[in-house]
Structures are given as C-alpha cells and as structure tokens.
N, C-alpha and C positions, 0 to 999 in steps of 0.2 A: 154032831158032838164038837167039830170044827168051829161052827157059828157060837155056841156057848165059850167056847175057849177064847175066840177072838172078842167077844163081848167082856169078857171077865179081864182079859189083857188090856183092852180099852177103856174099861172103867178104872182100874189100878192105875194106867199111865195118867190119865186124866185127874184123876185123884191125887195122884203124887205132885203133877205139875201145881195144881190148886194149893196144896199144902206148901208147897216151895214158894209160891206168891205170897201166901198168906203169914211167913215170916218176915218179908221184903219191910214191913214198916218197922220190925224190930231191930233188925240190921241197920236201917236208915236211922233210928233214935240212937243207936251204938255210936254211929258214924258222927252224927251231930254234935254228941258228947265230948267227941275227940278235936271238934273244931271245923269239920269238914262242911262247906256250905251246901244248901240243898241244890244249886246250881250247878255245884263241881260234881256232886254224886251223881246226878242224872247224865251228865255229860260224859263223865267215866263209864257208866252202866251202858249208855247207848254206845258210846265208840268202843268198848270192850266187847261188849255184845256183838257187834257188828265184826270185829276183826275175828272172833272165834267163829261165827256163823262162815264168813267169808274162807277162813282156813279149811273147815268142814268140807265146804263146797267144792274147793281145789283137791282136797284128799278123796272125795267121792267122784271126782271128774265131772261135775255140773257146773262149773264156773261158765262154761261156755255158753251155758243156757240162759244167763243172765243178761244178753243182748234183748233190748226191747225196742220197738218201735216210738216214734215222736208221739203218736196217740196216746200210747199207754204211758209214756214219761209225764205227758202232760196232767195225768192223774195222779201218778206215783210221788211226784215231787211235793205238790200241796197236801196230799194224804200225810207223808211222811213228816211234814213240817206242823200239821195239827194232831195226827193220832199218835204219833210219838213225841214231837217237840212240846207243843202246848200241854198235852196230857201228861206227861212226865213231870213238866215245870209245876203244873197244877196241882196234881196228886202229891209230890213229894214236899210240897209247901204246906198243904194241908195235913199231912203227916207229922210235919214238922209242930206244926200250931195246936193239935189235936190228939186225942188218943187213937192208938193204930186202928181200934176196933171201930170207931166213928169213921174214921177217914175211909176204911174198908165198905162199910155200910153205904156210906155217901156215893162211893164209886160206882155201887150197884143200883145206882138209880139210872144207868146206862141203858138197861134194857127198855126202859119207860120212854127215854129218849129216842132210842131206835123205833118204838112203835109210833111214836109222833113224826118224826123224821121220814120213816118210810111212808107215811100217809101222805106228806107233803110232797115228797121229791120223787117217789116210787109209786105213787097212788095206789099203796097197798090198803086192802080193807081193814078199817077201824072196828073189828068186830067186838062184841059184847064182852068176850073174854079180856081182850086188851082194855076196854075201857076200865075193866074191874081191876086189872093189874095196874094200870096208871094210879086208880085211887088207893089200892094198898100200898103201893110204894110213897106216894104222898103222905097217906096217914103214917106210916112207917118212919119216915123221915122227921116228920114233926115229933114224933115219940122219941126218937135218937137223940135229936137235938136239945129237947127239951122247951119246943116253941108253944107248947101248952101253957107254958108259966114263963113269960119274957122276962121275969126275974131271976129265975133259975136256967138260964142258957147254958149249955156245955161248953158252946165254943162261940167266938165272935160271928156277927153277920158274915163279915168279909170272908171268914173261913169256911162258912156254910156255900157261899157263893163259889169258892175255889174248890170246894169236893164237888158240887154240883157240875162245875165246869170240866172238871177231870171225868166225871161221867159222861157229860155231852161230848167232848173230844173223842173218849174211848170210842163212843157208840158211832161217832162219824165213820170209823174203820167199817163198820158192818153196812152201811148206806152208801157212803162215796166209792168203797171199795168193790161192791158188788159187781158193777160191769166189769171189773178186771178178772173176777174170780174164773169166769167163763173161758178166758183167753189165756190165763198165766198161772203156772204151778205156785201153790202156797208159799214156797221157800223164795221164789224169785220176787214175789209181791213184799214178803218181809225182808230181803235183803235190801232191796231200794228204799223202803221207808225206814228202816233201823238206819242206813247210812245217810239219809237225807236228814232224818231225826238228829243222829249224831252230829252232823254238821251244824245244824241248827241249836242245838243245846252247848256246844262249844263255842258258838259265837256268844251265848246269852251268859255262858260262865266265864269269860275272859277277865271281868274285873275281879272275880272271887278265885282265880285257879291259884293264887298263892296259898291257898289254905292247904292244898296237897302238900306243901314243903314240911318238911322236918315231923312227918309222922313216924310212928313206930311200925315195926315189921307187922305187928296183928293188924292194925290198921289198914293197911296196906293189902292185907290178905283177905280184910273184908271187904273192901273196894272191888276186888277182882272176884270176890264170890258173887257179888251182887250183878257182875257183867257176865259171868261166864255160868253161874248155877242158876241163878234168879232168870237170868235172860234167854241165854242160848239153849241151855240144857232143860229148862222149864218149856220153852218153846217146842223142842225136839219130843218131850214127853207128851204135849198136847196135841201135836201134830199126828204122832204114833196113835193117839187115842181116836183122834177125829178119822182116823183111816178104817178104824173098827166100829165107830158107833155113829149115828145120826148126830148132826151138828146141834140139834136141840137138847138131845141126852147130855152130850159132852158140857154145853154151857150150864145146864142144871148140875150136873154132877160138881162144876168147877165151882159153886156157889159155897163149898166147902173152903174155899178162901176165908170167906167171912168168919166162918166158925172159927178155925185155925187162928186168923187174926186176932178175934176176941178172947180166945184163951191164952195166946201167948202173951198179950196186952195184960191180961187180968194175973196170971201165975209169974211172968217175968218182969213186968213195968208196973205190979201194983195198980193198975187201972181199974176204977169202980164198975161193977155192972148193976143197974138198977132194975127194978122189974120192969117200968116203963120204956127203957132202952132195949131190954130183952124182946120185950113184945114187938117194939118198933122194929127190931132186926128181923125177927121172924115174918112181918109182915113184908119188909122190903123183899126178902128171900122168897117168900110165895109169889108176891109180885113179879119178880125176876124169873121165877120157873114157869108163871102162867104165860107171861108174854113170849117166852120161847116154844111154849107148847101149843099156841094159838094155832088154828087150822090154817093151812096154806103157808106157815111160816117156814122157809128154808134159808138156812144160814150156811152159806158154803165158805171154804176159806180158813185159815188158823187165826189164832186170837193174836192182837198185836200187842200182848203185853211183853 
C-alpha cells in the first residue's frame, strides 16, 4: 500500500513540476511584451533560482555539503555553462521567436540527442527501440515546423536551429553529468550548475540589463515567479518525484509539459494548432517516451530545468 501511495505522490509531484514548466513560455511572452529582454529574463531566472535554492539549503543545514573536489568542479563548471547558460539562452530566444507550443516540442528533441550522445560518448547500445525513437522525433519535428512544405514554414530556419540547440544543450546534462550522479547528491549538482549558469547568463545580459528599469510591480512579480516557482519549486517537486519513481517513468510523465504549453498557447495566446502540428507533437512525445523506456537505460539525477 505504501508503495502505491509513494508512486501516486511521485506521479503528482512530477506532473505538477511539468505543468509549471509548461506555463513558462506564457510568462516569458508576458515579460517580453513589457520590454524585458530574453537575456535579462534568463539571468534573473537563474540568479533568483540559485539564491532561493541556496537559502533552502542553508535552512535545511545542507550548505556544508556543497564542498566538492577539483575533479568534480572541472565537470560542474562547463556543465553549468552549457546545460544552464546555453540552454536558457537558446530556449528563451526560441520562445520569443515562435509559438510556445512549438518551442516546447523542439525542446523535446532532447531525448533523441541523448540517445546519440550516449552512443558516442558513453558507448551505450543503439537498440532498435532507440532508432525508432530517433525516427519518430525527426518526423514529428518536420510536421511541427511545417518543413514538408518549405513555403509554409511556421518558424524561420534559424529559430528551428536554436530550438534544436536548446534540446541538445539540455540533453548534455544527462550525458556529461552522468559521471557526477554516482558521487554527488542531485541538489549539489543543481546548485553548482545553476550558480555557474547564473554568472554566465548575467555576463551575457549586461548589455540589456537596463530593460529591468522602471517596470511595474506586477512585472517584477512575474520575474520573481520565474525564478522561485518555475525554477526552485518545480525542481524541488521533480526531485520529490524522482525519489518515488524510476527516472524513466518521471521523464515520461514530464512530457505533460508539452501538453500544458500547447494548451496555454492555444487558450491564452491564440496560437493555432493544425492537424499536422498535432500529429507531429504526438510523434515527438512518442519518440521521447520510447527513448526513455529503452532497455538498459538508467537516468539518474534531477532535471536541469
């Protein structure tokens, strides 16, 4: 009975985290409309999220456990620059230039990238299931962006590349971070990569930080929400879920993010959903689920979202 209760609690925690992440594109669109640049938004999100996480660790007396060796630091610094720094910049630029549903679907190319990267760098088996997952993802993305008719492309080719780049940089967390997960707790890894990412993003945002000036109280509240709720709280919920579910199960449940992002875009931003785009989204999600369910696949650690 306890196992079923734990499984239900884990499922609810991950589903809630995914739903929160699914609204992130909507919040970003609101902030862009108020004049906040995407560079400044991601710097505030990462910086505020890091401060909130650090405060939580201090309150729970875990801050002393943040000390790591030089060997681990050599992994954590570049991991933070790529899986937080590059990922945030690429994803939020894509959100700025495309419908939020499209940006979310492009992000879910990540499991396909993980399959390829794990084969190249970790020598993991490229099973028939994973090959099918790659094909489903590729076909789905073609349908989502309208590449079957070059005259009807929904987004510019550059935006497609930044969306796929977001999926790649996000996927690197699972591959490059894998050696760390056996030695360090997930909150230690997240603390370092979020801190390094915050510094990286603040430097990138320096030319546009003036967009933070003279905003309304409501806009500052939205910014705070992206840091505290969409970053720290969602990460905490996902971590709670991971403790009660297998990593593959959690990752599949987290695809709810795409559903929420699409629904929010349609209902609140009047974004159009066509039959090919809907079919493409289903193919991408099926590919993501199949990649996570492949035999021998064991993902450890928390999401770097």
